[in-house]
MARBA-827886 format. One record per residue (C-alpha): x, y, z; residue in three letters. Coordinates in nm, 2 decimals. Layout:
N
{xx:X; yy:Y; zz:Z; residuo:ALA}
...
# end
This chain:
169
{xx:0.00; yy:0.00; zz:0.00; residuo:MET}
{xx:0.13; yy:0.34; zz:-0.08; residuo:ALA}
{xx:0.07; yy:0.53; zz:0.24; residuo:HIS}
{xx:0.14; yy:0.87; zz:0.10; residuo:ALA}
{xx:-0.13; yy:0.82; zz:-0.17; residuo:ASP}
{xx:-0.39; yy:0.71; zz:0.09; residuo:THR}
{xx:-0.58; yy:1.02; zz:0.23; residuo:PRO}
{xx:-0.65; yy:1.04; zz:0.59; residuo:ILE}
{xx:-1.02; yy:1.12; zz:0.60; residuo:ARG}
{xx:-1.19; yy:1.28; zz:0.90; residuo:PRO}
{xx:-1.41; yy:1.03; zz:1.08; residuo:ILE}
{xx:-1.78; yy:1.13; zz:1.14; residuo:GLU}
{xx:-1.80; yy:1.07; zz:1.52; residuo:LEU}
{xx:-2.16; yy:1.18; zz:1.55; residuo:ASP}
{xx:-2.29; yy:0.87; zz:1.37; residuo:GLY}
{xx:-2.10; yy:0.62; zz:1.57; residuo:MET}
{xx:-2.23; yy:0.39; zz:1.85; residuo:ASP}
{xx:-1.98; yy:0.52; zz:2.11; residuo:HIS}
{xx:-2.17; yy:0.35; zz:2.40; residuo:ILE}
{xx:-2.14; yy:0.00; zz:2.26; residuo:SER}
{xx:-1.76; yy:0.04; zz:2.18; residuo:TYR}
{xx:-1.69; yy:0.18; zz:2.52; residuo:MET}
{xx:-1.89; yy:-0.10; zz:2.69; residuo:ARG}
{xx:-1.66; yy:-0.34; zz:2.51; residuo:GLU}
{xx:-1.36; yy:-0.15; zz:2.63; residuo:ALA}
{xx:-1.50; yy:-0.15; zz:2.98; residuo:LEU}
{xx:-1.53; yy:-0.53; zz:2.97; residuo:ALA}
{xx:-1.17; yy:-0.55; zz:2.87; residuo:LEU}
{xx:-1.08; yy:-0.32; zz:3.15; residuo:ALA}
{xx:-1.25; yy:-0.54; zz:3.40; residuo:ALA}
{xx:-1.04; yy:-0.83; zz:3.28; residuo:GLN}
{xx:-0.73; yy:-0.62; zz:3.34; residuo:ALA}
{xx:-0.84; yy:-0.54; zz:3.70; residuo:GLY}
{xx:-0.93; yy:-0.91; zz:3.77; residuo:GLU}
{xx:-0.57; yy:-1.00; zz:3.67; residuo:ALA}
{xx:-0.43; yy:-0.74; zz:3.91; residuo:GLY}
{xx:-0.35; yy:-0.47; zz:3.65; residuo:ASP}
{xx:-0.48; yy:-0.12; zz:3.64; residuo:VAL}
{xx:-0.83; yy:-0.16; zz:3.48; residuo:PRO}
{xx:-0.79; yy:0.00; zz:3.14; residuo:VAL}
{xx:-0.94; yy:-0.14; zz:2.82; residuo:GLY}
{xx:-0.93; yy:-0.02; zz:2.46; residuo:ALA}
{xx:-1.08; yy:-0.12; zz:2.12; residuo:VAL}
{xx:-1.00; yy:0.00; zz:1.77; residuo:VAL}
{xx:-1.30; yy:0.03; zz:1.54; residuo:VAL}
{xx:-1.30; yy:0.05; zz:1.16; residuo:ARG}
{xx:-1.62; yy:0.09; zz:0.97; residuo:ASP}
{xx:-1.84; yy:-0.02; zz:1.26; residuo:GLY}
{xx:-1.64; yy:-0.33; zz:1.33; residuo:THR}
{xx:-1.40; yy:-0.38; zz:1.63; residuo:VAL}
{xx:-1.06; yy:-0.48; zz:1.47; residuo:VAL}
{xx:-0.84; yy:-0.45; zz:1.77; residuo:GLY}
{xx:-0.87; yy:-0.52; zz:2.14; residuo:ARG}
{xx:-0.65; yy:-0.47; zz:2.44; residuo:GLY}
{xx:-0.64; yy:-0.43; zz:2.82; residuo:PHE}
{xx:-0.35; yy:-0.34; zz:3.05; residuo:ASN}
{xx:-0.10; yy:-0.63; zz:3.09; residuo:ARG}
{xx:0.20; yy:-0.44; zz:3.24; residuo:ARG}
{xx:0.20; yy:-0.66; zz:3.55; residuo:GLU}
{xx:0.13; yy:-0.99; zz:3.36; residuo:ALA}
{xx:0.39; yy:-0.93; zz:3.09; residuo:GLN}
{xx:0.64; yy:-0.73; zz:3.30; residuo:GLY}
{xx:0.63; yy:-0.48; zz:3.02; residuo:ASP}
{xx:0.60; yy:-0.10; zz:3.08; residuo:PRO}
{xx:0.46; yy:-0.07; zz:2.72; residuo:THR}
{xx:0.18; yy:-0.32; zz:2.77; residuo:ALA}
{xx:-0.09; yy:-0.05; zz:2.80; residuo:HIS}
{xx:-0.44; yy:-0.13; zz:2.67; residuo:ALA}
{xx:-0.42; yy:0.12; zz:2.38; residuo:GLU}
{xx:-0.08; yy:-0.01; zz:2.26; residuo:ILE}
{xx:-0.21; yy:-0.37; zz:2.27; residuo:LEU}
{xx:-0.53; yy:-0.27; zz:2.08; residuo:ALA}
{xx:-0.33; yy:-0.09; zz:1.82; residuo:LEU}
{xx:-0.10; yy:-0.38; zz:1.77; residuo:ARG}
{xx:-0.40; yy:-0.62; zz:1.74; residuo:ASP}
{xx:-0.57; yy:-0.39; zz:1.49; residuo:ALA}
{xx:-0.25; yy:-0.37; zz:1.29; residuo:ALA}
{xx:-0.23; yy:-0.75; zz:1.28; residuo:ARG}
{xx:-0.60; yy:-0.78; zz:1.18; residuo:THR}
{xx:-0.57; yy:-0.52; zz:0.90; residuo:LEU}
{xx:-0.23; yy:-0.63; zz:0.78; residuo:GLY}
{xx:-0.04; yy:-0.31; zz:0.84; residuo:GLY}
{xx:0.04; yy:-0.03; zz:1.09; residuo:TRP}
{xx:-0.14; yy:0.25; zz:0.89; residuo:TYR}
{xx:-0.47; yy:0.28; zz:1.08; residuo:LEU}
{xx:-0.59; yy:0.60; zz:0.90; residuo:HIS}
{xx:-0.95; yy:0.48; zz:0.89; residuo:SER}
{xx:-0.99; yy:0.37; zz:1.25; residuo:CYS}
{xx:-1.11; yy:0.51; zz:1.58; residuo:VAL}
{xx:-0.94; yy:0.43; zz:1.91; residuo:LEU}
{xx:-1.16; yy:0.39; zz:2.22; residuo:TYR}
{xx:-1.00; yy:0.38; zz:2.56; residuo:SER}
{xx:-1.17; yy:0.37; zz:2.90; residuo:THR}
{xx:-0.91; yy:0.63; zz:3.03; residuo:VAL}
{xx:-0.77; yy:0.93; zz:2.86; residuo:GLU}
{xx:-0.45; yy:0.80; zz:2.68; residuo:PRO}
{xx:-0.11; yy:0.88; zz:2.84; residuo:CYS}
{xx:0.18; yy:1.03; zz:2.63; residuo:PRO}
{xx:0.30; yy:0.69; zz:2.51; residuo:MET}
{xx:-0.04; yy:0.59; zz:2.39; residuo:CYS}
{xx:-0.14; yy:0.92; zz:2.24; residuo:ALA}
{xx:0.20; yy:0.92; zz:2.06; residuo:GLY}
{xx:0.13; yy:0.56; zz:1.93; residuo:ALA}
{xx:-0.21; yy:0.67; zz:1.80; residuo:ALA}
{xx:-0.04; yy:0.96; zz:1.62; residuo:ILE}
{xx:0.22; yy:0.73; zz:1.47; residuo:GLN}
{xx:-0.06; yy:0.48; zz:1.36; residuo:ALA}
{xx:-0.23; yy:0.79; zz:1.19; residuo:ARG}
{xx:-0.55; yy:0.72; zz:1.40; residuo:ILE}
{xx:-0.79; yy:1.01; zz:1.30; residuo:PRO}
{xx:-1.00; yy:0.99; zz:1.61; residuo:ALA}
{xx:-0.95; yy:0.90; zz:1.98; residuo:ILE}
{xx:-1.25; yy:0.86; zz:2.21; residuo:CYS}
{xx:-1.21; yy:0.80; zz:2.58; residuo:TYR}
{xx:-1.42; yy:0.76; zz:2.90; residuo:GLY}
{xx:-1.26; yy:0.91; zz:3.21; residuo:ALA}
{xx:-1.02; yy:1.20; zz:3.21; residuo:ARG}
{xx:-0.67; yy:1.15; zz:3.36; residuo:ASP}
{xx:-0.57; yy:1.47; zz:3.53; residuo:ALA}
{xx:-0.22; yy:1.34; zz:3.61; residuo:ARG}
{xx:-0.11; yy:1.18; zz:3.27; residuo:ALA}
{xx:-0.38; yy:1.23; zz:3.02; residuo:GLY}
{xx:-0.24; yy:1.36; zz:2.69; residuo:CYS}
{xx:-0.57; yy:1.41; zz:2.49; residuo:CYS}
{xx:-0.65; yy:1.74; zz:2.66; residuo:GLY}
{xx:-0.60; yy:1.71; zz:3.03; residuo:SER}
{xx:-0.22; yy:1.75; zz:3.09; residuo:VAL}
{xx:-0.13; yy:1.80; zz:2.72; residuo:LEU}
{xx:-0.32; yy:1.75; zz:2.39; residuo:ASP}
{xx:-0.06; yy:1.56; zz:2.18; residuo:LEU}
{xx:-0.30; yy:1.45; zz:1.90; residuo:PRO}
{xx:-0.46; yy:1.79; zz:1.86; residuo:GLY}
{xx:-0.16; yy:2.01; zz:1.91; residuo:SER}
{xx:-0.08; yy:2.06; zz:1.55; residuo:GLY}
{xx:0.29; yy:2.01; zz:1.62; residuo:ARG}
{xx:0.31; yy:1.67; zz:1.46; residuo:PHE}
{xx:0.26; yy:1.55; zz:1.10; residuo:LEU}
{xx:-0.07; yy:1.40; zz:1.20; residuo:HIS}
{xx:-0.36; yy:1.53; zz:1.43; residuo:THR}
{xx:-0.66; yy:1.35; zz:1.56; residuo:ALA}
{xx:-1.01; yy:1.44; zz:1.67; residuo:GLN}
{xx:-1.07; yy:1.39; zz:2.04; residuo:ILE}
{xx:-1.39; yy:1.31; zz:2.22; residuo:ARG}
{xx:-1.39; yy:1.24; zz:2.59; residuo:GLY}
{xx:-1.65; yy:1.16; zz:2.86; residuo:GLY}
{xx:-1.81; yy:0.85; zz:2.70; residuo:ILE}
{xx:-1.95; yy:0.65; zz:2.99; residuo:LEU}
{xx:-1.72; yy:0.86; zz:3.20; residuo:GLU}
{xx:-1.87; yy:0.78; zz:3.54; residuo:GLU}
{xx:-1.86; yy:0.40; zz:3.47; residuo:GLU}
{xx:-1.50; yy:0.42; zz:3.36; residuo:CYS}
{xx:-1.39; yy:0.64; zz:3.65; residuo:ALA}
{xx:-1.58; yy:0.42; zz:3.90; residuo:ALA}
{xx:-1.40; yy:0.11; zz:3.78; residuo:LEU}
{xx:-1.06; yy:0.29; zz:3.84; residuo:MET}
{xx:-1.17; yy:0.41; zz:4.18; residuo:ARG}
{xx:-1.28; yy:0.07; zz:4.29; residuo:ALA}
{xx:-0.96; yy:-0.09; zz:4.18; residuo:PHE}
{xx:-0.74; yy:0.16; zz:4.37; residuo:PHE}
{xx:-0.96; yy:0.15; zz:4.68; residuo:ARG}
{xx:-0.93; yy:-0.23; zz:4.69; residuo:GLN}
{xx:-0.55; yy:-0.20; zz:4.63; residuo:ARG}
{xx:-0.52; yy:0.05; zz:4.92; residuo:ARG}
{xx:-0.74; yy:-0.17; zz:5.15; residuo:SER}
{xx:-0.52; yy:-0.47; zz:5.07; residuo:LYS}
{xx:-0.20; yy:-0.28; zz:5.16; residuo:LYS}
{xx:-0.35; yy:-0.16; zz:5.49; residuo:GLU}
{xx:-0.45; yy:-0.52; zz:5.58; residuo:ASN}
{xx:-0.10; yy:-0.66; zz:5.51; residuo:GLU}
# end
C-alpha cells in the first residue's frame, strides 16, 4: 500500500455507537483489573467493526509498554495487515497517556474517544493535547467523557481495593 497516496479522512464521530464500543472496552478493563493490573481497556474500530482489542497487561507481561491502547493498536495492525490505521477510531476507558497518544499519532488514527479524564497523565486534553496540538505531522479528533462515570468508577474501585489490601497486610 502506498501510504502517501492514501488520504487520511476525517471520521464522522456523530454517527458512531460510542456506548457499545466503550462498553466493550469496559469489559476488557474489568479483565485487566481481575488480573491485578490497572483496569484500562481499549478497542480499535473500523467501519463499525472492532478490529483491535487490548487491556492493560503491564504486570502480567512485566512490560512497561503493555498498555491497553498499545495492545489494541497492535491487534488492529495484525488484523488489518499493516500499521497504517488511518480509517480507525481508538476507544479507551481512560484518557491516553503520552506513550499511547503518541502511538495513536504514529498509527495515523484520525479519532480518539475515551471515558474518564486523567488529570495526572492524560495527553488528549488534560495535561497535554498531543494528537490535537498541530505540532506533529498528524492530528486526531478527540472526544472524551463517554461513559465517564462508569470508567472512573472502575478505576476508583480498583485503587480503593489495592489500598485496602496494603493496609491489611
